[in-house]
PDB file of N, CA, C and O in Angstrom:
ATOM      1  N   MET A   1     163.624 134.201  67.728  1.00  0.00           N
ATOM      2  CA  MET A   1     163.229 133.091  67.654  1.00  0.00           C
ATOM      3  C   MET A   1     161.534 133.054  67.192  1.00  0.00           C
ATOM      4  O   MET A   1     160.943 132.323  66.397  1.00  0.00           O
ATOM      5  N   GLU A   2     161.052 134.193  68.074  1.00  0.00           N
ATOM      6  CA  GLU A   2     159.491 134.264  68.215  1.00  0.00           C
ATOM      7  C   GLU A   2     159.319 135.036  66.869  1.00  0.00           C
ATOM      8  O   GLU A   2     158.300 134.749  66.241  1.00  0.00           O
ATOM      9  N   VAL A   3     160.150 135.965  66.331  1.00  0.00           N
ATOM     10  CA  VAL A   3     159.579 136.585  64.828  1.00  0.00           C
ATOM     11  C   VAL A   3     159.933 135.555  64.136  1.00  0.00           C
ATOM     12  O   VAL A   3     159.138 135.468  63.201  1.00  0.00           O
ATOM     13  N   LEU A   4     160.668 134.762  64.093  1.00  0.00           N
ATOM     14  CA  LEU A   4     160.379 133.497  63.098  1.00  0.00           C
ATOM     15  C   LEU A   4     159.279 133.018  62.920  1.00  0.00           C
ATOM     16  O   LEU A   4     158.683 132.852  61.856  1.00  0.00           O
ATOM     17  N   PHE A   5     158.811 132.653  64.485  1.00  0.00           N
ATOM     18  CA  PHE A   5     157.582 131.723  64.037  1.00  0.00           C
ATOM     19  C   PHE A   5     156.321 132.467  63.892  1.00  0.00           C
ATOM     20  O   PHE A   5     155.230 132.043  63.512  1.00  0.00           O
ATOM     21  N   ILE A   6     156.665 133.659  64.265  1.00  0.00           N
ATOM     22  CA  ILE A   6     155.372 134.796  63.704  1.00  0.00           C
ATOM     23  C   ILE A   6     155.531 134.713  62.005  1.00  0.00           C
ATOM     24  O   ILE A   6     154.516 134.415  61.375  1.00  0.00           O
ATOM     25  N   PHE A   7     156.641 134.942  61.350  1.00  0.00           N
ATOM     26  CA  PHE A   7     156.667 135.473  60.263  1.00  0.00           C
ATOM     27  C   PHE A   7     156.197 133.678  59.181  1.00  0.00           C
ATOM     28  O   PHE A   7     155.829 133.499  58.020  1.00  0.00           O
ATOM     29  N   LEU A   8     156.460 132.789  60.272  1.00  0.00           N
ATOM     30  CA  LEU A   8     156.196 131.206  59.587  1.00  0.00           C
ATOM     31  C   LEU A   8     154.633 131.159  59.735  1.00  0.00           C
ATOM     32  O   LEU A   8     153.958 130.649  58.840  1.00  0.00           O
ATOM     33  N   PHE A   9     154.118 131.632  60.741  1.00  0.00           N
ATOM     34  CA  PHE A   9     152.629 131.442  60.736  1.00  0.00           C
ATOM     35  C   PHE A   9     151.980 132.188  59.939  1.00  0.00           C
ATOM     36  O   PHE A   9     150.823 131.850  59.688  1.00  0.00           O
ATOM     37  N   ILE A  10     152.560 133.485  59.275  1.00  0.00           N
ATOM     38  CA  ILE A  10     151.623 134.367  57.987  1.00  0.00           C
ATOM     39  C   ILE A  10     152.104 133.924  57.230  1.00  0.00           C
ATOM     40  O   ILE A  10     151.354 133.784  56.263  1.00  0.00           O
ATOM     41  N   ALA A  11     153.508 133.401  57.007  1.00  0.00           N
ATOM     42  CA  ALA A  11     153.611 132.736  55.460  1.00  0.00           C
ATOM     43  C   ALA A  11     152.207 131.363  55.369  1.00  0.00           C
ATOM     44  O   ALA A  11     151.508 131.192  54.370  1.00  0.00           O
ATOM     45  N   ILE A  12     152.106 130.640  56.525  1.00  0.00           N
ATOM     46  CA  ILE A  12     151.077 129.661  56.115  1.00  0.00           C
ATOM     47  C   ILE A  12     150.102 129.813  55.741  1.00  0.00           C
ATOM     48  O   ILE A  12     149.587 129.253  54.774  1.00  0.00           O
ATOM     49  N   VAL A  13     149.552 130.779  56.590  1.00  0.00           N
ATOM     50  CA  VAL A  13     147.890 131.684  56.534  1.00  0.00           C
ATOM     51  C   VAL A  13     148.109 132.127  54.759  1.00  0.00           C
ATOM     52  O   VAL A  13     147.294 131.634  53.979  1.00  0.00           O
ATOM     53  N   PHE A  14     148.965 132.843  54.318  1.00  0.00           N
ATOM     54  CA  PHE A  14     149.091 133.335  53.173  1.00  0.00           C
ATOM     55  C   PHE A  14     148.949 132.325  52.117  1.00  0.00           C
ATOM     56  O   PHE A  14     148.150 132.319  51.180  1.00  0.00           O
ATOM     57  N   ALA A  15     149.928 131.406  52.449  1.00  0.00           N
ATOM     58  CA  ALA A  15     150.023 130.049  51.269  1.00  0.00           C
ATOM     59  C   ALA A  15     148.716 129.543  51.389  1.00  0.00           C
ATOM     60  O   ALA A  15     148.154 129.360  50.309  1.00  0.00           O
ATOM     61  N   ILE A  16     147.969 129.221  52.569  1.00  0.00           N
ATOM     62  CA  ILE A  16     146.758 128.471  52.489  1.00  0.00           C
ATOM     63  C   ILE A  16     145.444 129.191  51.712  1.00  0.00           C
ATOM     64  O   ILE A  16     144.471 128.660  51.176  1.00  0.00           O
ATOM     65  N   TYR A  17     145.810 130.628  51.866  1.00  0.00           N
ATOM     66  CA  TYR A  17     144.486 131.695  51.409  1.00  0.00           C
ATOM     67  C   TYR A  17     144.532 131.720  50.455  1.00  0.00           C
ATOM     68  O   TYR A  17     143.439 131.582  49.906  1.00  0.00           O
ATOM     69  N   TYR A  18     145.843 131.920  49.460  1.00  0.00           N
ATOM     70  CA  TYR A  18     146.027 131.860  47.950  1.00  0.00           C
ATOM     71  C   TYR A  18     146.420 130.530  47.311  1.00  0.00           C
ATOM     72  O   TYR A  18     146.049 130.353  46.151  1.00  0.00           O
ATOM     73  N   GLY A  19     147.118 129.579  47.914  1.00  0.00           N
ATOM     74  CA  GLY A  19     146.676 128.324  47.339  1.00  0.00           C
ATOM     75  C   GLY A  19     145.323 127.711  47.119  1.00  0.00           C
ATOM     76  O   GLY A  19     145.111 127.070  46.090  1.00  0.00           O
ATOM     77  N   ASN A  20     144.419 127.873  48.012  1.00  0.00           N
ATOM     78  CA  ASN A  20     143.147 127.769  47.863  1.00  0.00           C
ATOM     79  C   ASN A  20     142.493 128.212  46.855  1.00  0.00           C
ATOM     80  O   ASN A  20     141.611 127.559  46.297  1.00  0.00           O
ATOM     81  N   SER A  21     142.846 129.340  46.522  1.00  0.00           N
ATOM     82  CA  SER A  21     141.917 130.048  45.388  1.00  0.00           C
ATOM     83  C   SER A  21     142.646 129.471  44.364  1.00  0.00           C
ATOM     84  O   SER A  21     141.996 128.903  43.487  1.00  0.00           O
ATOM     85  N   ILE A  22     143.857 129.490  44.279  1.00  0.00           N
ATOM     86  CA  ILE A  22     144.667 129.183  43.017  1.00  0.00           C
ATOM     87  C   ILE A  22     144.268 127.176  42.507  1.00  0.00           C
ATOM     88  O   ILE A  22     144.142 126.618  41.417  1.00  0.00           O
ATOM     89  N   LEU A  23     144.200 126.719  43.840  1.00  0.00           N
ATOM     90  CA  LEU A  23     143.355 124.847  43.567  1.00  0.00           C
ATOM     91  C   LEU A  23     142.329 125.204  43.094  1.00  0.00           C
ATOM     92  O   LEU A  23     142.197 124.945  41.898  1.00  0.00           O
ATOM     93  N   GLN A  24     141.251 125.889  43.749  1.00  0.00           N
ATOM     94  CA  GLN A  24     140.145 125.921  42.875  1.00  0.00           C
ATOM     95  C   GLN A  24     139.905 126.320  41.647  1.00  0.00           C
ATOM     96  O   GLN A  24     138.956 125.745  41.114  1.00  0.00           O
ATOM     97  N   ILE A  25     140.461 127.131  41.008  1.00  0.00           N
ATOM     98  CA  ILE A  25     141.034 127.590  39.639  1.00  0.00           C
ATOM     99  C   ILE A  25     141.476 126.389  38.957  1.00  0.00           C
ATOM    100  O   ILE A  25     140.924 126.130  37.888  1.00  0.00           O
ATOM    101  N   GLY A  26     142.360 125.627  39.383  1.00  0.00           N
ATOM    102  CA  GLY A  26     142.749 124.465  38.815  1.00  0.00           C
ATOM    103  C   GLY A  26     141.713 123.139  38.834  1.00  0.00           C
ATOM    104  O   GLY A  26     141.575 122.350  37.900  1.00  0.00           O
ATOM    105  N   ILE A  27     141.092 123.095  39.993  1.00  0.00           N
ATOM    106  CA  ILE A  27     140.201 122.151  39.805  1.00  0.00           C
ATOM    107  C   ILE A  27     138.897 122.308  38.978  1.00  0.00           C
ATOM    108  O   ILE A  27     138.336 121.339  38.467  1.00  0.00           O
ATOM    109  N   TYR A  28     138.446 123.586  38.875  1.00  0.00           N
ATOM    110  CA  TYR A  28     137.620 124.101  37.668  1.00  0.00           C
ATOM    111  C   TYR A  28     138.324 123.762  36.546  1.00  0.00           C
ATOM    112  O   TYR A  28     137.822 122.782  35.995  1.00  0.00           O
ATOM    113  N   LYS A  29     138.975 124.051  36.176  1.00  0.00           N
ATOM    114  CA  LYS A  29     139.603 123.895  34.720  1.00  0.00           C
ATOM    115  C   LYS A  29     139.550 122.407  34.516  1.00  0.00           C
ATOM    116  O   LYS A  29     138.855 121.828  33.681  1.00  0.00           O
ATOM    117  N   LEU A  30     140.467 121.798  35.482  1.00  0.00           N
ATOM    118  CA  LEU A  30     140.262 120.198  35.461  1.00  0.00           C
ATOM    119  C   LEU A  30     138.957 119.815  35.025  1.00  0.00           C
ATOM    120  O   LEU A  30     138.685 119.199  33.995  1.00  0.00           O
ATOM    121  N   ILE A  31     138.230 120.205  35.841  1.00  0.00           N
ATOM    122  CA  ILE A  31     136.941 119.634  35.773  1.00  0.00           C
ATOM    123  C   ILE A  31     136.199 120.191  34.629  1.00  0.00           C
ATOM    124  O   ILE A  31     135.430 119.362  34.143  1.00  0.00           O
ATOM    125  N   SER A  32     136.195 121.119  34.162  1.00  0.00           N
ATOM    126  CA  SER A  32     135.983 121.386  32.378  1.00  0.00           C
ATOM    127  C   SER A  32     136.412 120.839  31.220  1.00  0.00           C
ATOM    128  O   SER A  32     135.856 120.588  30.151  1.00  0.00           O
ATOM    129  N   ASN A  33     137.941 120.649  31.801  1.00  0.00           N
ATOM    130  CA  ASN A  33     138.446 119.484  30.908  1.00  0.00           C
ATOM    131  C   ASN A  33     137.755 118.262  30.728  1.00  0.00           C
ATOM    132  O   ASN A  33     137.342 117.917  29.621  1.00  0.00           O
ATOM    133  N   VAL A  34     137.605 117.576  31.771  1.00  0.00           N
ATOM    134  CA  VAL A  34     136.755 116.240  32.045  1.00  0.00           C
ATOM    135  C   VAL A  34     135.351 116.299  31.058  1.00  0.00           C
ATOM    136  O   VAL A  34     135.026 115.548  30.139  1.00  0.00           O
ATOM    137  N   LYS A  35     134.725 117.375  31.565  1.00  0.00           N
ATOM    138  CA  LYS A  35     133.396 117.551  30.997  1.00  0.00           C
ATOM    139  C   LYS A  35     133.998 117.511  29.275  1.00  0.00           C
ATOM    140  O   LYS A  35     133.934 116.401  28.746  1.00  0.00           O
ATOM    141  N   ASP A  36     134.368 118.267  28.714  1.00  0.00           N
ATOM    142  CA  ASP A  36     134.511 118.280  27.184  1.00  0.00           C
ATOM    143  C   ASP A  36     135.106 117.218  26.966  1.00  0.00           C
ATOM    144  O   ASP A  36     134.790 116.843  25.837  1.00  0.00           O
ATOM    145  N   LYS A  37     136.110 116.218  27.649  1.00  0.00           N
ATOM    146  CA  LYS A  37     136.370 114.901  27.179  1.00  0.00           C
ATOM    147  C   LYS A  37     135.208 113.810  27.416  1.00  0.00           C
ATOM    148  O   LYS A  37     135.101 112.849  26.655  1.00  0.00           O
ATOM    149  N   LEU A  38     134.463 113.980  28.358  1.00  0.00           N
ATOM    150  CA  LEU A  38     133.445 112.942  28.214  1.00  0.00           C
ATOM    151  C   LEU A  38     132.410 113.471  27.319  1.00  0.00           C
ATOM    152  O   LEU A  38     131.631 112.592  26.951  1.00  0.00           O
ATOM    153  N   GLU A  39     132.137 114.787  26.800  1.00  0.00           N
ATOM    154  CA  GLU A  39     131.292 115.105  26.041  1.00  0.00           C
ATOM    155  C   GLU A  39     131.744 114.860  24.475  1.00  0.00           C
ATOM    156  O   GLU A  39     131.061 114.953  23.455  1.00  0.00           O
ATOM    157  N   ASN A  40     132.967 114.556  24.619  1.00  0.00           N
ATOM    158  CA  ASN A  40     133.736 114.109  22.855  1.00  0.00           C
ATOM    159  C   ASN A  40     133.378 112.902  22.884  1.00  0.00           C
ATOM    160  O   ASN A  40     132.828 112.447  21.881  1.00  0.00           O
ATOM    161  N   THR A  41     133.630 111.919  24.230  1.00  0.00           N
ATOM    162  CA  THR A  41     133.073 110.758  24.166  1.00  0.00           C
ATOM    163  C   THR A  41     132.098 110.182  23.940  1.00  0.00           C
ATOM    164  O   THR A  41     132.033 109.113  23.333  1.00  0.00           O
ATOM    165  N   VAL A  42     131.056 110.895  24.463  1.00  0.00           N
ATOM    166  CA  VAL A  42     129.915 110.470  24.120  1.00  0.00           C
ATOM    167  C   VAL A  42     129.238 110.525  22.911  1.00  0.00           C
ATOM    168  O   VAL A  42     128.396 109.745  22.466  1.00  0.00           O
ATOM    169  N   ALA A  43     129.879 111.922  22.250  1.00  0.00           N
ATOM    170  CA  ALA A  43     129.858 112.072  20.819  1.00  0.00           C
ATOM    171  C   ALA A  43     130.128 111.152  19.985  1.00  0.00           C
ATOM    172  O   ALA A  43     129.381 110.741  19.097  1.00  0.00           O
ATOM    173  N   GLU A  44     131.098 110.827  20.210  1.00  0.00           N
ATOM    174  CA  GLU A  44     131.996 109.657  19.458  1.00  0.00           C
ATOM    175  C   GLU A  44     131.072 108.248  19.270  1.00  0.00           C
ATOM    176  O   GLU A  44     130.750 107.631  18.255  1.00  0.00           O
ATOM    177  N   GLN A  45     130.820 108.044  20.551  1.00  0.00           N
ATOM    178  CA  GLN A  45     130.159 106.713  20.758  1.00  0.00           C
ATOM    179  C   GLN A  45     128.522 106.751  20.351  1.00  0.00           C
ATOM    180  O   GLN A  45     127.881 105.707  20.229  1.00  0.00           O
ATOM    181  N   LYS A  46     127.992 107.937  20.177  1.00  0.00           N
ATOM    182  CA  LYS A  46     126.622 108.275  19.675  1.00  0.00           C
ATOM    183  C   LYS A  46     126.546 107.886  17.996  1.00  0.00           C
ATOM    184  O   LYS A  46     125.632 107.330  17.387  1.00  0.00           O
ATOM    185  N   GLU A  47     127.992 108.449  17.446  1.00  0.00           N
ATOM    186  CA  GLU A  47     128.076 108.622  16.065  1.00  0.00           C
ATOM    187  C   GLU A  47     128.406 107.240  15.881  1.00  0.00           C
ATOM    188  O   GLU A  47     127.789 106.760  14.930  1.00  0.00           O
ATOM    189  N   LYS A  48     129.182 106.423  16.477  1.00  0.00           N
ATOM    190  CA  LYS A  48     129.305 104.952  16.392  1.00  0.00           C
ATOM    191  C   LYS A  48     127.785 104.306  16.316  1.00  0.00           C
ATOM    192  O   LYS A  48     127.329 103.648  15.381  1.00  0.00           O
ATOM    193  N   GLN A  49     127.265 104.590  17.280  1.00  0.00           N
ATOM    194  CA  GLN A  49     126.154 103.777  17.407  1.00  0.00           C
ATOM    195  C   GLN A  49     125.058 103.898  16.273  1.00  0.00           C
ATOM    196  O   GLN A  49     124.326 102.991  15.879  1.00  0.00           O
ATOM    197  N   GLY A  50     125.099 105.222  15.825  1.00  0.00           N
ATOM    198  CA  GLY A  50     124.340 105.592  14.802  1.00  0.00           C
ATOM    199  C   GLY A  50     124.859 104.897  13.333  1.00  0.00           C
ATOM    200  O   GLY A  50     124.046 104.694  12.430  1.00  0.00           O
ATOM    201  N   GLN A  51     125.941 104.641  13.229  1.00  0.00           N
ATOM    202  CA  GLN A  51     126.610 103.940  12.505  1.00  0.00           C
ATOM    203  C   GLN A  51     126.311 102.450  12.382  1.00  0.00           C
ATOM    204  O   GLN A  51     126.204 101.928  11.272  1.00  0.00           O
ATOM    205  N   THR A  52     126.222 101.993  13.135  1.00  0.00           N
ATOM    206  CA  THR A  52     125.881 100.439  13.180  1.00  0.00           C
ATOM    207  C   THR A  52     124.548 100.457  13.188  1.00  0.00           C
ATOM    208  O   THR A  52     124.097  99.413  12.718  1.00  0.00           O
ATOM    209  N   ASP A  53     123.695 101.253  13.546  1.00  0.00           N
ATOM    210  CA  ASP A  53     122.553 101.161  13.739  1.00  0.00           C
ATOM    211  C   ASP A  53     122.071 101.204  11.969  1.00  0.00           C
ATOM    212  O   ASP A  53     121.451 100.293  11.420  1.00  0.00           O
ATOM    213  N   LYS A  54     122.462 102.294  11.392  1.00  0.00           N
ATOM    214  CA  LYS A  54     122.262 102.017  10.179  1.00  0.00           C
ATOM    215  C   LYS A  54     122.670 100.861   9.500  1.00  0.00           C
ATOM    216  O   LYS A  54     122.010 100.467   8.537  1.00  0.00           O
ATOM    217  N   ARG A  55     123.601 100.310   9.850  1.00  0.00           N
ATOM    218  CA  ARG A  55     124.232  99.182   9.143  1.00  0.00           C
ATOM    219  C   ARG A  55     123.225  97.859   9.386  1.00  0.00           C
ATOM    220  O   ARG A  55     123.009  96.938   8.598  1.00  0.00           O
ATOM    221  N   GLU A  56     122.724  98.047  10.625  1.00  0.00           N
ATOM    222  CA  GLU A  56     121.488  96.851  10.954  1.00  0.00           C
ATOM    223  C   GLU A  56     120.111  96.750  10.276  1.00  0.00           C
ATOM    224  O   GLU A  56     119.359  95.819   9.989  1.00  0.00           O
ATOM    225  N   LYS A  57     120.075  98.709  10.075  1.00  0.00           N
ATOM    226  CA  LYS A  57     118.883  98.564   9.133  1.00  0.00           C
ATOM    227  C   LYS A  57     119.100  98.214   7.859  1.00  0.00           C
ATOM    228  O   LYS A  57     118.085  97.669   7.423  1.00  0.00           O
ATOM    229  N   LEU A  58     119.755  98.261   7.245  1.00  0.00           N
ATOM    230  CA  LEU A  58     120.040  97.786   5.976  1.00  0.00           C
ATOM    231  C   LEU A  58     120.486  96.175   6.008  1.00  0.00           C
ATOM    232  O   LEU A  58     120.774  95.593   4.962  1.00  0.00           O
TER     233      LEU A  58
END
C-alpha cells in the first residue's frame, strides 16, 4: 500500500513538472497565434480605414 502511494506521488510530481513545461509551450503558441490574428485584423482595419479615407477625400 505504501509503495502505491510513493509511486502515485512520484507520478504526480512528474506530471506537474512535465505538464507545466508542456503547458508553457502551449500557452506560448496560443499567445503567438492570438498576436498574429490581432495584427492581421488591425492591418485589415487600417486597410479599410485607408479605403474609406480615400473615398472621403474624393
